[in-house]
N, C-alpha and C positions, 0 to 999 in steps of 0.2 A: 445600322443601329438606330432604333427609333428615338428621336430627340424632342418631339413635341406632343402635346396632348392629342392633337388632331390625328397625327400619325398613329398614335397608340389606339385610338378608337377605330381607325380604319383597319388595323391589324386584326381586329376581333378579339383583342385581349380581354379576359374576364377576371374580375377580382375574386379572390377567395381569402378567407381568414387563415391565419397562420396554423391553427389547429386542423383545419380542413386540408391545408397544403401538406402538413406532415402526415396526416392520415392517408391521403392519396399516395404519397411516395412510399410510405410504409407498406401499403397494400401491394404495390408493384414489387418491392423487395421480397416480401413473403411469397408472392406468386412465382417469382423467378428463383427462389431459394438462396438469394443473396443474404449475407450476414448484416444485420442491422446495426450491431455494435461490435465491429472488429476489434480485436486486441483485448477484449474483456474476457478473462479466463475464469472458469468456475461458476459462471452465472448462467450457463446455457439452459439449464433446466429449472432455474428458480427466478432470479431477478430479471433476466432479459425477457422471458415470456410475460412476466407480470407488468413490465414496463411497456411492452408492446400492446398489451390489452388496454392499459391506461391511455396510450396515445390513440388507439383506435377509438376509444370512448371520448376522446378530446378532453381529457382530464388535465388539471393542474396536478403536479406530483410532489410528494414529500418522500425523500430517501432517508430512512432512519437506520442508523447503524454506528458501530464504533469506528474509531479513526483508522485510516488506511484501508477502507473497503471500497475504494473506487467510485464513491458517490459522486464527486465533482467530475470525474472522467466520464461517467455515464451521461451526465448532463451536457458536457461539451460535445460528445459524439452525436447528440441529437441534431447538430447543425447539418450533418450529412443527409438528414431527411428533409431539408429545405430545398426549394427550387434553387437552381444555380444563381439566378438573378431575378430581381423584381424592380419594377419602376417606382420612382418616388418623385414628388414635386421638388424640383431643384431648389435648394436653399432652405427646405423645411427642417425645422428642429425635430419634428415628430415622425419623420419618414412617412409623410402623408401619401396615401394611395391617391393617384391622380383622378381616379374615377369616384372616390369616396373620401374627399378631404375632411379632416376634423379640426385643424387649427385655423385660427383667424388669418394667419399669414397666408396659408394655401388657399383658403376660400377667397380672400381678397385678390390674390394673384390670378386665380382662374377667372374671377369675375372681370378683372381688368383686361386679361390677354386672351381669354377664351381658348381656342384651339392652338394658339401660338404659345401657350404656357410651356416653358422648358421642362423637360423630363430628364432625370438622372437615373442611373441603374446601380443598385448596391448588390454585392455578392453575399452568398450565404455565410461566409466567415465574418462579415460586418454586421450580421444580425444576431449577435450574441452579446449579452451583457451580464456582468457578474459583480456581486457586491458581498464582501465579508461583513457579516453582522458583528459590530462591536458596540459596547455600551455608549460610545460617543456619536453614533449615527443618529442624525436628526430627521425630522419629517421633511425639512427643507432639502436635505441631501437626496431623499428618496422621491418625494412628490414634487417639491418646488416651493418658491416663495416670491414675494414682491421684490423687485430689484430697483432700489431707489436711484442708483446711478444711471440705469437705463431710462428711468422716468425723467431724470434731469437732462440727460443728453438729448432725448427726443422731445423734451418739453411736453410730457404727457401727464395727465392726472392719474392718481392712483386707482381711479375707476376704470381705466382703459386696460383691456386684456393684454395689450402689447407690453405692459411693464412687468409681466410675469417672467420669472426665470424658471424653466421647467427642470425638475430633478431627473435623476437617472432612470426612473421607471417610465415616465412619459417619453423620454428620448429613446426608450427601448420599444416603442410602438412597432408592431409587426416583427418582433424579435422574440427570441428565447431569453428570459431574464432569470437569473439564478441568485438566490440569497443563501450563502453558506452559513452554517452554524446558526440557524434561525433562533434557538432558545437564548442566544446572547443578545438578541435585539430587545430593548426595553419593552415592557408591556404596552406602554402608551404609544410606542412607535408601531408595534404590531397592530394596534387598533386602527391605525391609519391605512392599513391594507385591506380592511373589511370590504369597503366599497369597490375597490379595484378587482377583487376576486369575485365578488357576487354580481355587482351591477356593471363592472367594466369601466366605471368613470372615476374621476378624481375630484377632490375638493381642495382648493388652495385659498387660505385666508377667508375673506368674505365674498369671493367671486362665485357667481352662480354659473359654474362651468359644467358642461355636459360633454365630456370627451370620452366617447366609447373606444377606449384603448383595446388594441388587439394584440395580446401578449400570451405566450405559454410561460406560466410560472413553474420553476422547479426550485424546491427548497431542500436543503440538507440539514440534518441534525443528528446529534448523539442522543441515545436514550435519555429521557428526562432525569432518571435517577443518577446519571453519570456526573452531573455538575450542580453545584449550588448557585451558579451565576444566574439562573433563570429557567423558564420553561415556556412552551408554546401555549399561549392563552387558548382556552377551549373554543371560543367562537371562531378563532382563526383556523384551528385544526379542523373544525367542522366544515369550513369553506374550501379546504383542500381535498379534492375528490378522491385521490388515490394515495395511500400511504404504503410504501414498499420497504420491506425489511431487507437490509443487506447483510452479508456474512463473510467470514474469513474463508480461505480455501479449505474445503472439506477433505481433500486428499493431498498426499505429498506430491503426487504427479502434477496437480494443478499448481501447487506452490512452486515447484521447480520451474514450471513453464512461465510463471509470472516473474520470478527472479531473473530467469534467463532473458526475458523480454525487456526487463526494466533496468537491469544493471548496466552502468556506464563503464565498460571495460575498454581501455584504450587499445588500439590495434597493436602497438608495440608490446603491451602486456599479454595480449593473446598469443603473440609469436613467442614470447619468452617463457610464459608460465602456462602449464597444462593443469587443468582441474579435473580430477576424476569424478565419476558419478557418485562414488562413495562420500567424498568430501562435500559435494553439493547436497546430498541427502542429510548429512550430519548438520549442515548449516540450517536447512529447512526444519529439521527435527527440533532445533533449539527453540524456534517460535512455537511449535506445538507444545513443547514442554512448558514454555513460559505461560501459555494460555490455560494450562492445567495446573500450574503451580499454586500452592496455597500461600506462597509469599508474594505473589503478584496480584495486583488489584484487577479482578476480572471485569469490573464495571468500566475500567478505563480501556481495557483491550490492549492487544499487542499488534501494532501495525505491521503490514507487509513490508513497510520500509525498513524494519529491523533486518530482515534477512537480505534485502537488497544492499544495504550498507554493509552488512557482515560479509557478504560475498565479495564486494569491492575491497574491503579491508583484508580478506584472506588472500586475494590475488596480489594485493600490494605488499603484504607481509612477505610472500614468497619472492616477489620481484625485488624487494629491497635486499633480501638475503642473497639472491643471485648477483645483484650489483655489487654488493660488498665483497663477495667471493670471486668476482670476475667470471661468472658462469654465463654461458650463452643461453642456456635453458634450464628449467627446473620444473618441479611440480609442487602443488600445495600439499604439505605433509600434515598429519594430524597435529603435530606440535605447533604448526602455524596457526592453529585455531586460537592460540592465546592472543593473536592479533585482532580477533573480532570482539574482544571484551568491550572496547569503547563503543562499539556499535550496539551493544546490549544495554549497558548501564544507563544510557541517556534515553532509552526507548521503552522502558518498563516502569510502571508506577508500582511502588512497593506498598504492601500493607504494613501494619505496625511491626509484625514479626520479621518481615523482610528488611525493614529499616534497622532493626536490631542486629540482624546478620550483616548488614552493609551491602551496598549495591555490587561491589566487586565480587564479594564472596557468593552472592546470589547468582551473579553472571557465570562464575566458574561452575557452580553447582548445576546450572542449566545445561552448560556444555557437557558436563560429566553425565548428566541424565540422558542427554541426546546420544552420547556414545553408548551408553548402556542399552537404550532402546533399540538402536540400530545394530548393535553387536550380534544380537540373536537372529537377525535377518541374513547374516553372513556365515556364522559359526554356531555350533551347538550351544544350547543354553546352559551355562555353568550351574544354575540353580537346579535345573531338572536333573543334571548329572549327580549332584550331591543328594537330591531327594531319593533318586533311584538307588544310590549306594546305601542311604540310611534305611530305606524300606526293604531292601533286599529283593526287590522285584526282578524277575528275569528280563533280560534284554535281548534284542535280536543281534546286538553287537557282541563281539567276542570280549573276553575279559581284558585283553590288551587294549581294546578300544573304549573301555568303560569311561576313562577320563583322558581325552586327547590333550588336555592341558598339563597333565602330570609332569612330563619331562621339563617343561618351561618352569613350572613352579618349583620343582626339585632343584633346578639350576640356581634360582635365587635363594632357596633354602640352604644351599651350601655356602652362603655368605657372599655370593657374587652381586655386584652392583652394576647397573647400566646408567651412565650419565650421557644425556643427549643434549648438546648445546643447541640453542635455538638458531644460531647463526653459522652452524657448521655446514660444510659442503655436502652435496648429495653423496659423493663417493665415500666420504668419511662416515656419514650416517648409515649407509648400507653395510659397510664393514662392521660397525658397531652392532647392528642388529643381527648380523650373521654369528656373532659370538654367543648368542643365547641358544643353548641346546634345545632342540626340538621345535624351534620357532619356524624355521624355513620348512621343515618337513610338514608341520601342521598346515601352513598355507598352501603348499603344493598338493596336499591331500584333498583340499576342498576347492582349490583353484589351480588346476593343473596347467591351464593355458595362460597363466599370468606371466608377463615378461619380468625382467629383473626389477625395474623400477615399480611396477604394479605389485609385484610380490613383496618388495621392501615396504611399500606403503601399507599393505595388508598386515605385514609383520608388526609394524609400528601400531596399527590399529588394534591387533590382539593384545599388545602390552597395555594400551589405554583401556581396552575393554575388560581385561582381567582385573585391572586396578578398580574399575568402576563396580565390579562385583566383589571387591575386597578379597581377591585371591592373592594379589601382590600389593605392595605399597608404591604410591606415587607421591612425590613431593615436588612442588613447583618453586623454583627459585627465579630471581629476576632474569637470569641469562640461560637457564637450563632446566630440564626436568630429570628427576632422578627416580629410577625404579630399583626396588630391593625387596627382600622378603618381608612379609607382613609382620611376622612375630618379632623379628629383629628390630624392625622399625618401631613397633610398640614398645619393646623393651628399652630401646635407646631413648625414646621420648620420655619414658618413666624415669630412667636413671640420669637423664640430662647428658648422655654421652654424645648424642648427635645434635649438633646446633645447625639450624638452617634459618633463612630469612624469608621463606616463601610460605605457601599454604599447603597443608596436607589435605588431600581430597578423599581420604578413606571415609567410608560412612561409619 
């Protein structure tokens, strides 16, 4: 390991700027086909190519997008494009390049010791700085200020450069520096960044400093119309060479991959609780429904953290039920999705109409809409069946197959009711589901290869799906869900015969 300036010179080491360093390493990755941003899902054809182009152009970057769109993660992964280690003058506050020192400390040390100047090495992980922009951030925090205590201890006048205390940006020299939520930075503080971005130097108080800082700046921000707290001042935006728009997952498959990757599921939970692809898709569909809902503020966005938290809560809901019932294994049932409501209510910003509905009711409606949307991916669309019946158009199916849901609906029309307790055992739930005429036959018709538990889950899914299409009634209580015929439920509600303390989800 090289430890002195003389040995560094003898090794033939050549200095390069951080942007040139990243450019060269990115070129190697692109030529070898390596992924430059591993673990970032859904950006392969949009954000990642744009970021690579910006880095090849040696640009400072602004990631502009709603919350939960991996903006900070993109910035943090850029450290993988840095050299593994670089040399610095030992003891330097500014990570001085031994061959091109910029601070007074490093210049004086090299002038005194020459080739014997001690050299230290810093890793790529140490070359990343990050600051969350808040209204209380000051110029002294970012750039620096005079330190009167240092002046007194060293017995120096305020004219001496050594009395300066450098802020976080100068200390990030030869590093990647990220400012998150840039619009939250006060306008006068944003102005202090002008010189750093354009000329690469800083100004502290009355000092005539010329510090050619070598920094790759990455900024993150929400769209300006999202918040009234502030905006990016135009001259600063003009100095940021590349503005890259981020986005939410565009397909359900990408969303599934992100949640699978990010969810913190304990190993014991994985052993005890099985999660079907159906349940995973329903959870992801909730976020898609929220982003399209008229009750949710679209300018605020719906973070990917919603589905990650919802997935974790769904697994924990099933785990808790299994623990209460002393079951060694279970699966996440459709009724367990009642446990994801807390993951939704805190992560969606509602418009006025949504506030009138209430966050709990909006969350329940989103789950119901997710079930409705996914139902037609597994079973025939009830709406199309009713339209075909009303129009009298011929069908390829036989008359007996015109409405595969008819036996189920008829069973409820006869006055039968199905009450499923949220904390019931798996065996009990399966037995209850088999009571409904035509339910098992319907599932076996479309999913002949399903085993008993898979078939039971699909049977429960059919009941929730039919209620979402208003073919049967569903009422939620604190401890159970009740299915019954739609007309009887409406009549009971009108006459006050049926009293319940939950919410009715019929449209």
